[in-house]
N, C-alpha and C positions, 0 to 999 in steps of 0.2 A: 066722203058725201058721209050725211049720220043716216044711220040707217037704226032706226031705236026699234022696231018691229019683234024685231028675231033675240030680245034680249029677257033674259025671266024680271020677275016681279025686286029680284036682291040683285043684281048686274042696274037695272034701273035706276031705286033707291040710291044707288053706294053713288056711281055716274055721271048720273043726273043734277040727284037730292042731296047732295057732298053726304049722305050715309055711310056709317057703315059696319064689320058685318062682326058676329063676334069670333073673337079666337082664339086660335085654336082648333078652329073651325070652320074652316074653310079648304078651300082648291087645292092653293100653294103653301103658304103654308109649311111644310117639310118635303114638298121635292127637291132633287137635289141633281137630276136627270142632266147632257148640259143638252142648250135649247135658246130661245131666245123665249122673249115675255111681251104682246103686243096688246093694247090697245083692241078692251072684247064689241066698241062701238064700231073703228071705220078700222083697226091694219094693224095703225100707226104702231114699227115697232122701236120702245124705248127701254128694255132689257133684259140685259144677259144673265145666262145662267151662272158665268165666267165672278161676276158682280153678288152671287146671292151668296149673302151667309144669316146663319142658324143665330138671328142678338136675343133670337130665349122671348120670343114679346106677342108668339103667336098671328102672327102675318108674313107673307113670305119680305124683306130684307133687303134693299142694295146699297153697295156700298157708289152705284154709280147710274146717272142713263145711257141708252147706247150711244144717242147723242141726243149734246146741251140741246142745244136749241128744238128737241123735238118735248120739250117739256119746261112748260110755266110755272112759275112759284108765285101763292100771294098769302099777304099777311090772313090768320085767322084770328078773329080773337072770340069764337065762338067755346062756351062749356065754361067761360068764365079764364080765360089764360092763352097764352101769346105764341101763340104754332105760324108752321110758314108749309101753305099748303101746296100741295104738289096737282098740275091737274097739266092734263096731253093739249098742245097746242093744238093742232090740230081739229082733232073731235067736245076740243073745252073738257074732254071728261075728266068725274075728279075723280083723282087715283088714291091720293090718301096724304100723307103728312111727307118732310124732310127733318131732320133731326140731327147738332151739332156732340151727338152720342157715339157716335158708332167705333170702328178701330179706326185707332190713329195710324195701322200700317195699311192700310186699307185708302185714308185721305183725311178721315174722321165724318164722314158722311150717314149717315142713314134714312134711306127712304121709304119707309114704313108705307105698305102698299095694299090694297083689297088682293084677296086675288077677284075679287065677283068684279072690275074693274079690269081684270086680261086676262087672254089665250097664250097658254101657254102652245107654243112650238117645237117639236122636239128638233134632235140636227136629225134625226132618219130624213126626214119631214120636210124638213127647208126650202130643197129644190120642188119639190111638187107642193110645196101650199105657195111660191110665189119669192120666199126669201134667200131663193140662193146666193147673194153678197152674199148671204151674213155665214157659210163656211165657212168662210175662211179665220174664222173669227177660235176656229176651231183644232184648226189645220195645226198638229205638231211635228210635219215633215217642214215647216219653216228654220226647225232647232238646227244651231249651228253643227255643221260636219255632213249635213244627210245630204 
């Protein structure tokens, strides 16, 4: 369910009006702690820190979403450019754009996402915040021989 009442003006502008926050001046562009990123509007898990990389663009960048079916891609012809907009499926939040200039070793995509559209849940808080199932992503005991 969409609850827009708790959004800041910037979060509302980004998620509801296809806005963009300033590069290098946002919450998560340089955060690389373990955890997941959820939709600021409805809490749907969208991205993992395991797929985050420094694209040197000033916004959080990910090689892939946690679940492909939670992301919707739409052609965006704004600003006289051809881009692919990324939206969350459930809340229909504008997240950012996806480009094909990501690291080839990670699949070649760069999901360039606005921090204002996300909330970061640190690994240590996943269970407390109701995202226990995502702890397994960070489980190092699954290595052979353990």
